[in-house]
N, C-alpha and C positions, 0 to 999 in steps of 0.2 A: 657490892656483891649481893646483898639482900635484895636490892632493887632489881638486879638482873634476874634473880631467882623468881621474884614475884611477877616480873613483867614479861618473862619469856625471852626469846632470842633477840627481838628488836630492842629490848631494854626500855620500852615505853609502856607505862602503866595504862595510859589511855587506850591502848590497843586491846588490853585484856579486860579492864573493868569498864563496862558501859552502863552507866546509871540510867534507869528508866523509873521515874518517880510517878508513874501513873499518867504520863502525858501521851502515851502511845495507845496501842490497841486496847489495853486493859481499861483505861479510863473511858474510852469511847464505846466499849462493848455494851454498856448499859443504856446508851443513848438510842432511842427509837428513831430520832430524826435530828438532823443538823440544819438549822435555819440559815446559818452562814457565819462569817467571821468579819470582824471589824475592830480596829483599834487594838489589835493583838489579842482579842477575846473571841471565843467561839460560843455561839448561842445554840443550845440544843434542847431536846425534849426527852425526858426520862419517865418511864412508868414505874411506880412504886406500889408494892402491896402494903397496905396500911390496915390497922385494926378496925377502923370504922368504914372501910371501903377503899378501893384502889385510888391512887392519886396520879395525876400527871404533873410533873415538875418542869417548868421552864428553867434551864440552867445556863450559867455563864462560867466558862472555864478559861484558864490562862496557863501558860507554861509554868508559872510560879506556884500554881495550885495543884495539889496532888489529885483532887477530885473536883469536878465541876460543882459549883455552888448553886443551890436553888434560889431563884429570884421571884418566882411565883408558883403557887400550888393551887390546882383545881381538881375537882372530882373527875375520875376517869369514866365519863359517860359521854353521850353524843354532844350535849351542850358544853361539857368540859373540853372535849376535843376541839370544838370551834373556838372556845375561849382561849385555850392554850395556843392555838394557831395564831390568833390575833395578837396575843401577848408576845409570843416569840418574835413575830414580825416587827412589832412595835419596839421591842428591846433592841433588835438588830438595827432598825432604822435610827434609833437614838444613838447607838454606838457609832454608826456611820456618820451621823451629823457631828458628833463630838470629834471623831477622827478628822473630818473635813475642816472643822474650825481650828483644831490643833495644827494641822498642816498649813493652813492659811496664815496662822500667826507666826510660823517659823520663817 
């Protein structure tokens, strides 16, 4: 009976409670750019206001992570934009290579 009250008419809790642990729109809102996805990981770029000047963070996110994790940080200026672009593409390429090696091994 308690399950029916909590779950509604269908009696299935999954229809009522839909967990979103930051993997949806909220987690992506802070991303300025998404470089791509490989090996189940999404590589993106986030701009952060910092005490000593704004930063650009190249991030890697996964379903298991509530927030994308920074893997590289550069200053948010013209040179930093170029550097972040190169880093993001390199991280994505490395993940694609790892994914291909893993698939070939299976």
